[in-house]
C-alpha positions as CSV (number, residue, x, y, z in Angstrom):
1,X,154.3,-116.7,82.2
2,X,150.9,-117.9,83.2
3,X,147.4,-117.5,81.7
4,X,144.1,-117.5,83.5
5,X,140.4,-117.2,82.5
6,X,137.9,-116.3,85.2
7,X,134.2,-115.5,85.0
8,X,130.6,-116.3,85.4
9,X,128.0,-117.3,82.8
10,X,124.4,-118.5,82.2
11,X,125.3,-121.9,83.5
12,X,126.8,-120.8,86.8
13,X,124.9,-117.6,87.8
14,X,121.3,-116.3,87.7
15,X,120.4,-113.3,85.6
16,X,120.3,-111.3,88.8
17,X,124.0,-112.0,89.5
18,X,125.1,-111.7,85.9
19,X,123.6,-108.2,85.6
20,X,125.5,-107.1,88.8
21,X,128.8,-108.4,87.4
22,X,128.3,-107.0,83.9
23,X,130.5,-104.2,82.6
24,X,129.0,-101.4,80.6
25,X,130.9,-100.3,77.4
26,X,131.8,-97.0,79.2
27,X,133.4,-98.9,82.1
28,X,135.6,-101.2,80.2
29,X,138.7,-99.2,79.5
30,X,139.0,-97.8,83.0
31,X,138.2,-101.3,84.5
32,X,140.9,-102.9,82.5
33,X,143.5,-100.4,83.5
34,X,142.5,-100.7,87.2
35,X,142.5,-104.5,87.0
36,X,146.1,-104.5,85.7
37,X,147.2,-101.8,88.2
38,X,145.6,-103.4,91.3
39,X,146.5,-107.0,90.6
40,X,149.8,-106.3,88.9
41,X,148.7,-108.3,85.8
42,X,150.8,-107.7,82.7
43,X,147.9,-108.2,80.2
44,X,144.2,-108.3,80.5
45,X,140.9,-108.4,78.5
46,X,137.3,-108.4,79.6
47,X,134.4,-110.0,77.7
48,X,131.0,-108.9,79.1
49,X,127.7,-110.0,77.4
50,X,124.2,-110.7,78.6
51,X,125.2,-114.3,79.3
52,X,128.7,-114.0,80.7
53,X,131.4,-111.8,82.1
54,X,134.9,-113.2,81.8
55,X,138.4,-111.9,82.5
56,X,141.4,-113.1,80.5
57,X,144.7,-112.4,82.3
58,X,148.4,-113.0,81.8
59,X,150.3,-112.8,85.0
60,X,153.3,-114.0,87.1
61,X,152.6,-115.6,90.4
62,X,149.2,-114.1,90.7
63,X,146.5,-116.1,92.5
64,X,143.0,-116.5,91.1
65,X,141.7,-115.4,94.5
66,X,143.3,-111.9,94.0
67,X,141.5,-111.5,90.7
68,X,138.2,-112.7,92.1
69,X,138.6,-110.2,95.0
70,X,139.2,-107.4,92.5
71,X,136.1,-108.4,90.6
72,X,134.0,-108.5,93.8
73,X,135.3,-105.1,95.0
74,X,134.8,-103.5,91.6
75,X,131.1,-104.5,91.5
76,X,130.6,-104.1,95.3
77,X,129.7,-107.8,95.8
78,X,130.6,-110.1,98.6
79,X,133.5,-112.4,97.7
80,X,131.6,-115.5,98.9
81,X,128.6,-114.7,96.7
82,X,130.9,-114.3,93.6
83,X,133.0,-117.3,94.4
84,X,129.9,-119.6,94.4
85,X,129.1,-118.6,90.8
86,X,132.6,-118.2,89.4
87,X,134.7,-120.7,87.4
88,X,138.5,-120.5,86.9
89,X,140.6,-122.1,84.1
90,X,144.3,-122.0,83.8
91,X,146.9,-122.5,81.1
92,X,145.8,-125.2,78.6
93,X,142.3,-125.3,80.0
94,X,142.0,-121.5,79.8
95,X,143.1,-121.5,76.2
96,X,140.6,-124.2,75.3
97,X,137.8,-122.4,77.2
98,X,138.4,-119.2,75.3
99,X,138.3,-120.9,72.0
100,X,135.1,-122.8,73.0
101,X,133.5,-119.5,73.9
102,X,134.4,-117.8,70.6
103,X,133.2,-120.8,68.6
104,X,129.8,-120.7,70.3
105,X,130.3,-124.0,72.0
106,X,129.7,-122.5,75.5
107,X,126.7,-120.3,74.5
108,X,123.2,-120.4,75.7
109,X,122.2,-121.2,72.1
110,X,124.8,-123.7,70.8
111,X,126.8,-122.3,67.9
112,X,125.3,-118.8,67.9
113,X,127.5,-116.5,65.9
114,X,127.2,-113.2,67.8
115,X,129.8,-114.2,70.5
116,X,132.7,-114.1,68.0
117,X,131.9,-110.5,67.2
118,X,131.7,-109.8,70.9
119,X,135.1,-111.5,71.5
120,X,136.6,-109.3,68.7
121,X,135.1,-106.2,70.4
122,X,136.7,-107.3,73.8
123,X,140.1,-107.6,72.0
124,X,139.7,-104.1,70.4
125,X,138.7,-102.5,73.7
126,X,141.7,-104.1,75.5
127,X,144.0,-102.8,72.8
128,X,142.5,-99.3,73.3
129,X,143.1,-99.6,77.0
130,X,146.7,-100.7,76.4
131,X,146.3,-104.0,78.3
132,X,147.0,-106.3,75.3
133,X,150.5,-107.6,75.0
134,X,152.4,-110.4,73.1
135,X,150.6,-113.3,74.9
136,X,147.0,-112.2,74.7
137,X,147.6,-110.8,71.3
138,X,148.7,-114.2,70.0
139,X,145.9,-115.9,71.9
140,X,143.1,-113.8,70.6
141,X,144.4,-114.3,67.0
142,X,144.6,-118.1,67.6
143,X,141.1,-118.0,69.1
144,X,139.7,-116.1,66.1
145,X,141.3,-118.6,63.7
146,X,139.9,-121.6,65.7
147,X,136.4,-120.1,65.6
148,X,136.6,-119.4,61.9
149,X,137.7,-123.0,61.3
150,X,134.7,-124.3,63.3
151,X,132.3,-122.2,61.2
152,X,133.9,-123.3,58.0
153,X,134.5,-127.0,58.6
154,X,131.4,-127.9,60.7
155,X,127.7,-127.6,60.3
156,X,127.3,-125.8,63.6
157,X,126.9,-122.5,61.8
158,X,124.1,-123.7,59.4
159,X,120.8,-122.0,59.9
160,X,122.2,-119.5,62.3
161,X,120.6,-119.5,65.7
162,X,120.8,-116.8,68.3
163,X,119.0,-115.6,71.4
164,X,117.1,-113.3,69.0
165,X,116.0,-116.3,67.0
166,X,115.0,-118.2,70.2
167,X,112.9,-115.2,71.2
168,X,111.1,-115.1,67.9
169,X,110.6,-118.9,68.0
170,X,108.9,-118.5,71.4
171,X,106.7,-115.8,70.0
172,X,105.6,-118.2,67.2
173,X,104.5,-120.7,69.8
174,X,102.3,-118.2,71.6
175,X,100.9,-116.5,68.5
176,X,99.7,-118.9,65.9
177,X,99.9,-116.3,63.1
178,X,102.6,-113.6,63.5
179,X,101.4,-111.9,60.4
180,X,98.5,-110.5,62.5
181,X,100.8,-109.3,65.3
182,X,102.5,-106.0,65.9
183,X,105.9,-105.8,67.5
184,X,107.7,-103.2,69.6
185,X,111.5,-103.6,69.7
186,X,113.4,-101.6,72.3
187,X,117.0,-100.8,71.4
188,X,118.9,-100.7,68.1
189,X,121.9,-102.9,68.7
190,X,123.0,-106.1,67.1
191,X,120.6,-108.3,69.0
192,X,117.6,-106.2,68.2
193,X,118.7,-106.0,64.5
194,X,118.6,-109.8,64.4
195,X,115.2,-109.9,66.1
196,X,113.9,-107.4,63.6
197,X,115.2,-109.5,60.7
198,X,113.6,-112.7,62.0
199,X,110.2,-110.9,62.7
200,X,110.4,-109.3,59.2
201,X,111.0,-112.8,57.7
202,X,108.0,-114.1,59.5
203,X,105.8,-111.4,58.0
204,X,104.9,-109.5,61.2
205,X,102.3,-106.9,60.3
206,X,104.0,-103.8,61.9
207,X,107.3,-103.4,63.6
208,X,108.2,-100.3,65.8
209,X,111.8,-99.7,66.9
210,X,112.2,-97.5,70.0
211,X,115.7,-96.1,70.9
212,X,117.3,-93.4,72.9
213,X,118.3,-91.6,69.7
214,X,115.8,-91.4,66.8
215,X,118.6,-91.4,64.2
216,X,119.8,-94.9,65.1
217,X,116.2,-96.2,65.4
218,X,115.4,-94.8,62.0
219,X,118.5,-96.4,60.4
220,X,117.5,-99.8,61.7
221,X,113.8,-99.4,61.0
222,X,114.6,-98.4,57.3
223,X,116.1,-101.9,56.7
224,X,112.8,-103.7,57.5
225,X,110.1,-101.2,56.7
226,X,109.6,-100.5,60.3
227,X,108.6,-97.3,62.2
228,X,111.1,-95.5,64.5
229,X,110.3,-93.8,67.8
230,X,112.0,-92.5,70.9
231,X,112.0,-94.3,74.2
232,X,109.6,-91.6,75.5
233,X,107.1,-92.9,73.0
234,X,107.0,-96.4,74.4
235,X,103.9,-96.0,76.6
236,X,101.8,-94.9,73.6
237,X,103.2,-97.7,71.4
238,X,102.5,-100.4,74.0
239,X,98.8,-100.1,73.4
240,X,99.1,-101.6,69.9
241,X,102.0,-104.0,70.7
242,X,101.4,-107.7,70.9
243,X,105.1,-108.5,71.1
244,X,107.7,-106.5,73.0
245,X,111.4,-107.5,72.8
246,X,114.0,-105.4,74.6
247,X,117.8,-105.3,74.5
248,X,119.6,-102.1,75.5
249,X,122.7,-101.2,77.5
250,X,120.6,-99.2,80.0
251,X,121.6,-99.5,83.7
252,X,118.0,-98.8,84.8
253,X,114.7,-100.5,83.7
254,X,113.1,-98.8,80.7
255,X,109.7,-100.4,81.1
256,X,107.8,-100.4,84.4
257,X,104.8,-102.0,85.8
258,X,102.7,-98.9,85.8
259,X,103.1,-98.2,82.0
260,X,102.2,-101.8,81.2
261,X,99.1,-101.8,83.4
262,X,97.9,-98.6,81.6
263,X,98.5,-100.2,78.2
264,X,96.6,-103.4,79.2
265,X,93.5,-101.4,80.2
266,X,93.5,-99.6,76.9
267,X,94.0,-103.0,75.1
268,X,91.1,-104.4,77.1
269,X,93.5,-106.9,78.5
270,X,94.5,-108.4,75.2
271,X,97.7,-110.4,76.0
272,X,101.2,-109.0,75.5
273,X,104.2,-111.3,74.9
274,X,107.5,-109.8,76.3
275,X,111.1,-110.9,76.1
276,X,113.8,-109.1,78.1
277,X,117.1,-110.0,76.6
278,X,119.1,-107.3,78.3
279,X,121.5,-107.6,81.2
280,X,120.9,-105.6,83.4
281,X,117.2,-106.0,82.7
282,X,115.1,-103.5,80.7
283,X,111.7,-104.6,82.0
284,X,110.9,-104.5,85.7
285,X,110.4,-108.2,86.9
286,X,107.1,-107.1,88.6
287,X,105.7,-106.7,85.1
288,X,105.6,-110.5,84.9
289,X,103.1,-110.5,87.8
290,X,100.4,-108.8,85.7
291,X,97.6,-110.9,84.2
292,X,97.7,-111.0,80.4
293,X,101.5,-110.4,80.3
294,X,103.9,-113.3,79.3
295,X,107.3,-112.0,80.4
296,X,110.4,-114.0,79.6
297,X,114.1,-113.3,80.4
298,X,117.2,-114.7,78.7
299,X,117.1,-117.5,81.3
300,X,113.6,-118.5,80.2
301,X,114.8,-119.3,76.7
302,X,116.5,-122.6,77.8
303,X,113.6,-124.7,76.5
304,X,113.9,-123.2,73.0
305,X,117.6,-123.7,73.2
306,X,117.2,-127.4,74.2
307,X,115.6,-128.1,70.8
308,X,118.5,-126.5,69.0
309,X,121.0,-128.6,71.0
310,X,119.5,-131.9,69.7
311,X,120.1,-130.9,66.1
312,X,123.6,-129.6,66.7
313,X,125.3,-132.2,68.9
314,X,127.0,-133.9,65.9
315,X,128.4,-130.7,64.6
316,X,129.4,-129.7,68.2
317,X,131.5,-132.9,68.6
318,X,133.4,-132.1,65.4
319,X,133.8,-128.5,66.6
320,X,135.2,-129.7,70.0
321,X,137.9,-131.7,68.2
322,X,138.9,-128.6,66.2
323,X,139.0,-126.5,69.3
324,X,141.2,-129.1,71.1
325,X,143.6,-129.2,68.2
326,X,143.7,-125.4,68.1
327,X,144.4,-125.2,71.8
328,X,147.1,-127.8,71.6
329,X,148.7,-126.1,68.6
330,X,148.7,-122.7,70.5
331,X,150.3,-124.2,73.6
332,X,153.0,-126.0,71.5
333,X,153.9,-122.7,69.8
334,X,153.9,-120.9,73.1
335,X,156.3,-123.4,74.6
336,X,158.5,-123.1,71.5
337,X,158.5,-119.3,72.1
338,X,159.7,-119.9,75.6
339,X,162.9,-121.3,74.3
340,X,163.6,-118.4,72.0
341,X,165.5,-116.3,74.6
342,X,167.6,-119.3,75.6
343,X,168.4,-120.1,72.0
344,X,169.3,-116.5,71.3
345,X,171.7,-116.3,74.3
346,X,173.3,-119.7,73.3
347,X,173.7,-118.6,69.7
348,X,175.3,-115.3,70.8
349,X,177.7,-117.1,73.1
350,X,178.6,-119.5,70.2
351,X,179.2,-116.6,67.8
352,X,181.4,-114.8,70.4
353,X,183.6,-117.8,70.8
354,X,183.7,-118.3,67.0
355,X,184.8,-114.7,66.5
356,X,187.5,-115.0,69.2
357,X,189.0,-118.1,67.6
358,X,188.7,-116.6,64.1
359,X,190.6,-113.4,65.1
360,X,193.3,-115.6,66.7
361,X,193.6,-117.6,63.5
362,X,193.8,-114.4,61.4
363,X,196.6,-113.1,63.5
364,X,198.6,-116.3,63.1
365,X,198.1,-116.2,59.3
366,X,199.2,-112.5,59.2
367,X,202.3,-113.6,61.1
368,X,203.1,-116.1,58.4
369,X,202.0,-119.3,60.2
370,X,201.2,-122.4,58.1
371,X,197.6,-122.2,56.9
372,X,196.9,-125.9,57.4
373,X,198.2,-125.7,61.0
374,X,196.1,-122.6,61.7
375,X,192.9,-124.4,60.4
376,X,193.6,-127.4,62.6
377,X,194.2,-125.1,65.6
378,X,191.1,-123.1,64.8
379,X,188.9,-126.2,64.7
380,X,190.4,-127.7,67.9
381,X,190.2,-124.4,69.8
382,X,186.6,-123.7,68.7
383,X,185.5,-127.2,69.6
384,X,187.1,-127.1,73.0
385,X,185.6,-123.7,73.8
386,X,182.1,-124.7,72.7
387,X,182.2,-127.9,74.7
388,X,183.9,-126.6,77.8
389,X,180.8,-125.2,79.7
390,X,178.5,-128.2,78.9
391,X,181.3,-130.6,79.9
392,X,181.8,-128.8,83.3
393,X,178.1,-128.8,84.0
394,X,177.6,-132.5,82.9
395,X,180.4,-133.6,85.3
396,X,178.8,-131.6,88.1
397,X,175.4,-133.1,87.5
398,X,176.9,-136.6,87.3
399,X,178.7,-136.0,90.7
400,X,175.3,-134.9,92.2
401,X,173.6,-138.1,90.9
402,X,171.4,-136.1,88.6
403,X,170.6,-139.1,86.3
404,X,167.5,-137.3,84.9
405,X,169.5,-134.3,83.8
406,X,172.1,-136.5,82.1
407,X,169.4,-138.4,80.3
408,X,168.0,-135.0,79.1
409,X,171.4,-133.9,78.0
410,X,171.7,-137.2,76.0
411,X,168.4,-136.2,74.2
412,X,169.3,-132.5,73.9
413,X,172.6,-133.2,72.1
414,X,171.0,-136.0,70.1
415,X,173.6,-138.6,71.3
416,X,173.1,-142.2,70.5
417,X,173.4,-144.5,73.5
418,X,175.4,-147.0,71.5
419,X,177.9,-144.4,70.2
420,X,181.6,-145.3,70.4
421,X,182.6,-141.6,70.6
422,X,184.9,-140.7,73.5
423,X,183.2,-139.0,76.4
424,X,183.4,-135.2,76.7
425,X,186.7,-134.0,78.3
């Protein structure tokens, strides 16, 4: 049994690479099943967000190179390009990494809470795909418990910070008074919901939510007194939008350079602040070349994040300790589970020998043998049979000079070195 975590994230890969390695929700079930089939992995889960794509795998004798090759083939990337951005963790390190990710300790914004929900979604999809088994099932549950403890026992979750919060903080630096600004939000998922909440709390004058389906846009807009429109209405809404923040799961850009140029002319070149949180990107990179447009991607939020890091380092240190304890506890339990099969077989052997001697004793009693003599014979026979196999093996190990094995046997049988008991016969 072996466990491996392999992936790329915002620390190791640019947004261009991350968007090419990202999995869409529609791809995940098929990708998981293919991953297990091609690499012969027994269990697998995939976590794919705007900042990372990670594979969690339980396997026997499978090299990380084989998994990396599958990932490169699936996304039609060169193995060399992917290898330069990928990281690989195994066994204890993989468990600790997974718990750090779920606790927000490896996020772009330290301690952000969204990642735990995304981790739970990855677990649910893997269960749907039928690629979750005993090991990953236990590991995900241990990971969720560790993340919950971090949130409960440290201050890392106070004043929740996310990429959405970082985007709004950046907008506050550009516009001195957000209450005079109008915002266009593209998408209706969790990130955009957080953006809408932060903008609403800042008193933004008007918020418009654009989405592929009007029903979902309306549901979100109703929470914050916003206006809902379709994606096709974006060009018309751009004219009145000072802030544009986009986060969808679209595989193609939603907002192009031409539409923004037209809006700027009608705005008489009044500046527009844009943040593209999506991976793959929603806004064409060429839009950033336009005068009067301030376009930021998720990678550009690092400066805002740096300020959050300063205030959260103390909590992070405490959280790291909890994660380490959680990982150690999980590995201890896992190693204990590894002995279950051996213990079960050993117990079954002992019970078989017991039943044999018991049946022999019962036959003697039925034939009128003295009860005390039968008990003595039962005890002696059972003892001899239980000790026969270990005695043979210990003598063999001793003849082979296996001092280490003999020392382990001393510990296994809890024998005192100074014991005056006779050696095993």
